[in-house]
MARBA-3410 file (N, C-alpha, C, O; in Angstrom, 1 decimal):
76
21.8,-18.4,-39.4,20.6,-18.3,-40.1,20.7,-17.6,-41.4,21.3,-16.5,-41.3 ~ 20.1,-18.0,-42.6,20.1,-17.3,-43.9,19.6,-16.0,-43.9,18.7,-15.7,-43.0 ~ 20.0,-15.1,-44.8,19.3,-13.8,-45.0,18.1,-14.0,-45.7,17.9,-14.9,-46.6 ~ 17.1,-13.2,-45.2,15.9,-13.4,-46.0,15.9,-12.7,-47.4,16.3,-11.6,-47.6 ~ 15.3,-13.4,-48.4,15.3,-13.1,-49.6,14.1,-12.2,-50.0,14.0,-11.6,-51.1
13.2,-12.1,-49.1,11.8,-11.4,-49.2,10.8,-11.9,-48.1,11.0,-12.8,-47.3 ~ 9.6,-11.2,-48.1,8.5,-11.6,-47.1,7.4,-12.2,-47.9,7.0,-11.7,-48.9 ~ 7.0,-13.1,-47.6,5.8,-13.8,-48.2,4.7,-14.4,-47.3,4.9,-15.4,-46.7 ~ 3.5,-13.7,-47.4,2.5,-14.1,-46.5,1.5,-15.0,-47.3,1.0,-14.8,-48.4 ~ 1.3,-16.3,-46.6,0.5,-17.2,-47.1,-0.9,-17.2,-46.3,-1.0,-17.4,-45.0
-1.8,-17.0,-47.1,-3.5,-17.2,-46.5,-4.2,-18.2,-46.9,-4.5,-18.4,-48.0 ~ -4.4,-19.1,-45.9,-5.4,-20.3,-46.3,-5.9,-20.8,-45.0,-5.4,-20.5,-43.9 ~ -7.2,-21.5,-45.2,-7.8,-22.1,-43.9,-7.4,-23.4,-43.6,-7.8,-23.9,-42.6 ~ -6.5,-24.2,-44.6,-6.0,-25.3,-44.7,-4.6,-25.2,-44.0,-3.8,-24.7,-44.6 ~ -4.4,-25.7,-42.8,-3.2,-25.5,-42.2,-2.0,-26.4,-42.8,-0.8,-26.0,-43.0
-2.3,-27.6,-43.1,-1.7,-28.6,-43.6,-1.0,-28.0,-44.9,0.2,-27.9,-45.0 ~ -1.7,-27.6,-45.9,-1.3,-27.0,-47.1,-0.4,-25.8,-46.9,0.6,-25.7,-47.6 ~ -0.8,-24.8,-45.8,0.1,-23.7,-45.6,1.4,-24.4,-45.0,2.4,-23.9,-45.6 ~ 1.6,-25.2,-44.3,2.9,-25.8,-44.0,3.7,-26.5,-45.3,4.9,-26.4,-45.4 ~ 3.0,-27.0,-46.1,3.7,-27.7,-47.2,4.1,-26.7,-48.1,5.1,-26.9,-48.8
3.4,-25.7,-48.3,4.0,-24.3,-49.0,5.1,-23.8,-48.2,6.2,-23.6,-48.7 ~ 5.0,-23.5,-47.0,5.9,-22.9,-46.1,7.4,-23.1,-46.1,8.2,-22.3,-46.3 ~ 7.5,-24.5,-45.8,8.7,-25.3,-45.6,9.8,-25.1,-46.8,10.9,-24.8,-46.5 ~ 9.4,-25.2,-48.2,10.3,-25.0,-49.0,10.7,-23.6,-49.1,11.9,-23.4,-49.4 ~ 9.9,-22.7,-49.0,10.0,-21.2,-49.0,11.0,-20.7,-48.0,11.9,-20.0,-48.3
10.8,-21.3,-46.8,11.8,-21.1,-45.7,13.3,-21.5,-46.0,14.3,-20.8,-45.7 ~ 13.3,-22.6,-46.5,14.5,-23.4,-46.7,15.5,-22.5,-47.9,16.7,-22.6,-48.0 ~ 14.5,-21.8,-48.9,15.2,-21.1,-49.8,15.4,-19.6,-49.3,15.8,-18.8,-50.2 ~ 15.1,-19.3,-48.2,15.7,-18.2,-47.5,14.7,-17.0,-47.3,15.1,-15.9,-47.1 ~ 13.3,-17.4,-47.5,12.4,-16.4,-47.4,11.7,-16.4,-46.1,11.3,-17.5,-45.5
11.4,-15.2,-45.6,10.8,-15.1,-44.3,9.2,-15.1,-44.7,8.6,-14.3,-45.5 ~ 8.7,-16.3,-44.1,7.2,-16.4,-44.4,6.4,-16.3,-43.2,6.7,-16.8,-42.1 ~ 5.1,-15.5,-43.3,4.4,-15.3,-42.4,3.0,-16.2,-42.9,2.8,-16.5,-44.1 ~ 2.1,-16.5,-41.9,1.1,-17.4,-42.4,-0.3,-16.7,-41.6,-0.3,-15.8,-40.7 ~ -1.4,-17.1,-42.1,-2.7,-16.7,-41.6,-3.8,-17.6,-42.0,-3.8,-18.1,-43.2
-4.8,-18.0,-41.2,-5.8,-18.9,-41.5,-7.1,-18.1,-41.8,-8.0,-18.7,-42.5 ~ -7.3,-16.9,-41.4,-8.3,-16.1,-41.9,-7.8,-14.7,-42.3,-6.7,-14.2,-42.1 ~ -8.8,-14.2,-42.8,-8.4,-12.8,-43.6,-8.2,-11.8,-42.6,-7.3,-10.9,-42.8 ~ -9.1,-11.8,-41.4,-8.8,-10.6,-40.4,-7.4,-10.6,-40.0,-6.8,-9.5,-39.9 ~ -6.8,-11.9,-39.6,-5.5,-11.8,-39.1,-4.5,-11.7,-40.2,-3.3,-11.3,-40.0
-4.9,-12.1,-41.4,-3.9,-11.7,-42.7,-4.0,-10.2,-42.7,-2.9,-9.7,-42.8 ~ -4.9,-9.4,-42.7,-4.8,-7.7,-42.9,-3.9,-7.4,-41.8,-2.9,-6.7,-42.0 ~ -4.1,-7.9,-40.6,-3.2,-7.3,-39.5,-1.7,-7.7,-39.7,-0.8,-6.9,-39.4 ~ -1.4,-8.9,-40.3,0.1,-9.3,-40.5,0.6,-8.5,-41.8,1.8,-8.2,-41.9 ~ -0.3,-8.1,-42.7,0.1,-7.5,-44.0,0.3,-6.1,-43.6,1.2,-5.4,-44.1
-0.4,-5.7,-42.9,-0.1,-4.1,-42.3,1.2,-4.2,-41.5,2.0,-3.3,-41.8 ~ 1.5,-4.8,-41.0,2.7,-4.9,-40.2,4.0,-5.3,-41.0,5.0,-4.6,-40.9 ~ 3.9,-6.3,-41.6,5.0,-6.7,-42.6,5.3,-6.2,-43.9,6.4,-6.3,-44.4 ~ 4.2,-5.6,-44.6,4.3,-5.4,-45.9,4.8,-6.3,-46.8,5.8,-6.1,-47.4 ~ 4.2,-7.5,-46.9,5.0,-8.5,-47.7,5.3,-8.2,-49.3,4.7,-7.3,-50.0
6.2,-8.9,-49.7,6.7,-8.7,-51.1,5.5,-9.6,-52.0,5.1,-9.2,-53.1 ~ 5.2,-10.8,-51.4,4.2,-11.6,-52.2,3.2,-12.1,-51.1,3.5,-12.3,-50.0 ~ 1.9,-12.3,-51.8,0.8,-12.8,-50.9,0.3,-14.1,-51.8,0.0,-14.1,-53.0 ~ 0.3,-15.2,-51.0,-0.4,-16.6,-51.8,-1.5,-16.5,-51.0,-1.6,-16.5,-49.7 ~ -2.5,-16.6,-51.9,-4.0,-16.4,-51.0,-5.1,-17.4,-51.4,-5.4,-17.5,-52.6
-5.7,-18.0,-50.6,-6.8,-18.8,-51.1,-8.0,-18.0,-51.2,-8.4,-17.2,-50.3 ~ -8.8,-18.1,-52.3,-9.9,-17.5,-52.7,-11.2,-17.7,-51.9,-12.0,-16.8,-51.5 ~ -11.3,-19.2,-51.7,-12.4,-19.8,-50.9,-12.1,-20.0,-49.5,-11.5,-21.0,-49.2 ~ -12.5,-19.1,-48.6,-12.3,-19.3,-46.9,-13.6,-18.8,-46.6,-14.3,-18.1,-47.2 ~ -13.8,-19.7,-45.2,-14.9,-19.2,-44.3,-14.9,-17.8,-43.9,-13.9,-17.2,-43.7
-16.2,-17.1,-43.8,-16.0,-15.8,-43.6,-15.7,-14.8,-44.6,-16.5,-14.8,-45.6 ~ -14.8,-14.0,-44.7,-14.4,-13.2,-45.6,-13.3,-14.1,-46.6,-12.4,-14.7,-46.1 ~ -13.6,-14.0,-48.0,-13.3,-14.6,-48.9,-12.0,-13.8,-49.4,-11.6,-12.8,-48.9 ~ -11.2,-14.5,-50.5,-9.9,-14.0,-50.9,-10.2,-12.7,-51.6,-9.4,-11.8,-51.5 ~ -11.3,-12.6,-52.4,-11.4,-11.4,-53.1,-11.8,-10.1,-52.1,-11.4,-9.0,-52.3
-12.6,-10.5,-51.1,-12.6,-9.3,-50.1,-11.5,-9.0,-49.4,-11.3,-7.9,-49.0 ~ -10.5,-10.0,-49.2,-9.2,-9.7,-48.5,-8.5,-8.7,-49.4,-8.0,-7.7,-48.9 ~ -8.5,-8.9,-50.6,-7.7,-8.1,-51.6,-8.3,-6.6,-51.6,-7.7,-5.5,-51.7 ~ -9.7,-6.6,-51.5,-10.2,-5.3,-51.7,-9.9,-4.4,-50.4,-9.8,-3.2,-50.6 ~ -9.7,-5.0,-49.2,-9.2,-4.4,-48.0,-7.9,-4.2,-48.0,-7.6,-3.1,-47.5
-7.0,-5.0,-48.6,-5.7,-4.9,-48.7,-5.3,-3.7,-49.5,-4.6,-2.8,-49.1 ~ -6.0,-3.6,-50.7,-5.6,-2.4,-51.8,-6.1,-1.2,-51.1,-5.5,-0.2,-51.3 ~ -7.0,-1.2,-50.3,-7.7,0.0,-49.8,-6.7,0.5,-48.9,-6.4,1.6,-49.0 ~ -6.3,-0.3,-48.0,-5.1,0.3,-46.9,-3.9,0.8,-47.4,-3.2,1.5,-46.8 ~ -3.5,0.3,-48.7,-2.3,0.7,-49.4,-2.3,2.3,-50.0,-1.3,3.0,-50.3
-3.5,2.8,-50.0,-3.5,4.3,-50.5,-3.4,5.1,-49.5,-3.4,6.3,-49.6
END
């Protein structure tokens, strides 16, 4: 298995889009975590502390901006 180049978290409610983004990143050696809702994304972000987050701004429930506000507040 290739050494991970970094951790990327993909957050989107469209699972097909997540997979289309995830596959090439994994192929390039990144560790990729995914979430289809912001609640699960917060849990993953707390645990993994990703190097990069790719985020859908329009999702059911909590939107991307609200996720960012929660994520930034937990970094402090």
